[in-house]
N, C-alpha and C positions, 0 to 999 in steps of 0.2 A: 504493500500500500504506500509506504514512504517512497519507494522507488518510483511509483507513478507520479508523485509530486515533483520529483527532480526534473521531469520532462514537462510538467504542467506550465501553461502560460501564466502570466501575472494575474490575469482576470480569474482563471480557474483557481489559482492559489488563494486569492482573496475570497472567493466563494467558499472554499474549504475552511478558511479562517472564520468566516461568518457562521459556519456550521460547528464552530468550536473544536476544530481539529488541530490539536497542538502541533502535530507534525507539520502542518501547513505553515504555522508561524515559525517553527524551527527552520523550515526550508527558506522562508523569506529572509530570516536572519542570516542563514548560511550564504545566501546570494548577495545580500546588501549590507550586512552588519559591519563588515570591515570598512567599506566606503563611507558608511554613515559615521562610524567612529572617527575616521580620519578627518572628515569635514568638521565634526564637532570639536575635535582637538585643535584644528587650525583656527577656529573662531575663538575658542575659550582658553587655549594655552594651559589647560588644567585637566589631567587625566581623569580624576574623580568626577569632576563636573561633566566632562564629555561622556563618560560611562553613564552617568545619571540621565543625561539628555537622550542618549540612544535607547536606554531602557524605557524611558518615558514614551518615546516615539513608537516603539514596537508595542508597548502596552496600549497606547491609543489605537493602534491598528487592530489589536486584539479586541478591544472594547467597542470600537466604532469602525468596523471594516467598510461600512457603506460610505464613509467619507472619501474613499478612493474611487475615482471615476475613470475607468479604463479609456473612455472617450477623450479624456483630457491629457493623457500621457501615460508613460510606463509606471510601474510600481516603483522602480528605482528612482525615477524623477520625483514621484510623490514623496517617497521616504526622504530623499535628499533635501527637497524643499521644506519638508516639515522639520527635519533636523536643523537646517539653517535658520529657519524662523524661530525655533525654540531656543537655539544657542544664542541668537541675537537678543531674545527676551532675557535670557540669563545674564548676558553681558550688561544689558541696561539695568536689570535689577541689582546686580552687584555694584554697578557704578552709582546708582541711586542710594543704595545702602551705605556705601562709603561716604558719599556726599552728606547724607543725613548724620552719620557718625561724626564727621568732621565739623559739621554745623553745630551739632550738639556739644562737641568738645569746645568749640569757640564760644558758644553762648553760656556754657556751664563749666568754666574752667575749674580745676581743682584748686580752689582759692588758697588753702593752707600751703600746698606745695608751691604754687606760683609765688605767694608772698615770701615764703622762706627762701626760695631760689633768688628772688629779686633782692632780698636783703643781703644774701651772700654775695651776689654779683656786685652790688653797690659797695659793699665792704671791701671786696677784693680790688675793685676799680680804684677806690679811694686810697688803699694802701699802695697800689702800683703807682698812682700819681705822686704820693708822698715819697716813695722810693726813687722815682725819677728826679724829684727835686733835690735829692742828695748828690746827684751827679754834677760834674762841672758842665758848663754850657757846651763846650766842645764835645764831651762824651754824649750828652743828651741829644745834641743836634745830629751827630753821626748815627746814633741808635735810631732816632726817629726817622731819619731818611732811609736807613737800611731796612728796618723792621716794619715801620708803620707806612713808609712811603714805597716800599717794595723795590728799592734801588740796589744795584750790585755795589760791591766795595769800590770798583773803578768809577762808577757813576757818582757815588757819594764823594769820592776824592775830587772828581771834576767839579761837582756842585759847590764843594767847600773850598776849592782851590788849594788843596792840601795833597801831599804825597800819599799814595795808596797805602804804604806801610804805616804811616802815621794814623790814617783813618782806621785801619785794621786794629792797631794797637789800642786806640781810643775805644773802639767798640768792644774789644775783648776785656779791657780793664773796666769799662762801664757796665758790661753785663755781669762781670764778677761782683762788682759793688752792688748792682741791683739784686742779684741773687742773695748776697749776704744780708741785705736790708730786708728782703722779703722773708727769708728764713728767720731772722731776728724778730720780725713782727708776727711770726706764726702762720703766715700764708702758706708756705711750702717748705718741706724738708726734702722733697723729691728731686730738686735740681742737683745735678752733678756737674762737677767741673769738667770742661772739655780738655 
């Protein structure tokens, strides 16, 4: 009986599915399951979601075989169109869910955590500013240009009209003094000397 279904047309296969013949659904899956899964995976980029979509599409075929109209195309085309449509729905639903979660997080921030983090950030920033003030003007200028301005040693030397070796030395000495100042203030003990 199952051998008969291997040779059956798509229309005959769907008629057998409508008569609740599981072997007919198995045959439809054998014919089109891999292609359906491949399409779902290309759209969703998630194996588990792709498997769910394919399972859902074949379950729909089992529950509502009359939705397939052989006059409008092949069973393969029907299954692929249904998988594509369902996969797009899942992508939209996932996107909407993420957007809702992000909106919720923005509207309902974890106030205690955010406040604590802000206090720590402000404290650190204040102590870094105070540590920068302990540097000489030359050291501070060289460090600001190199680290905050994103310039190379050579560019800093050109901007300050100083020899490159002098600039490197000022940055090295200034960073060491910065580190010592921050360690002393309790901000960090993790800095290590280069």
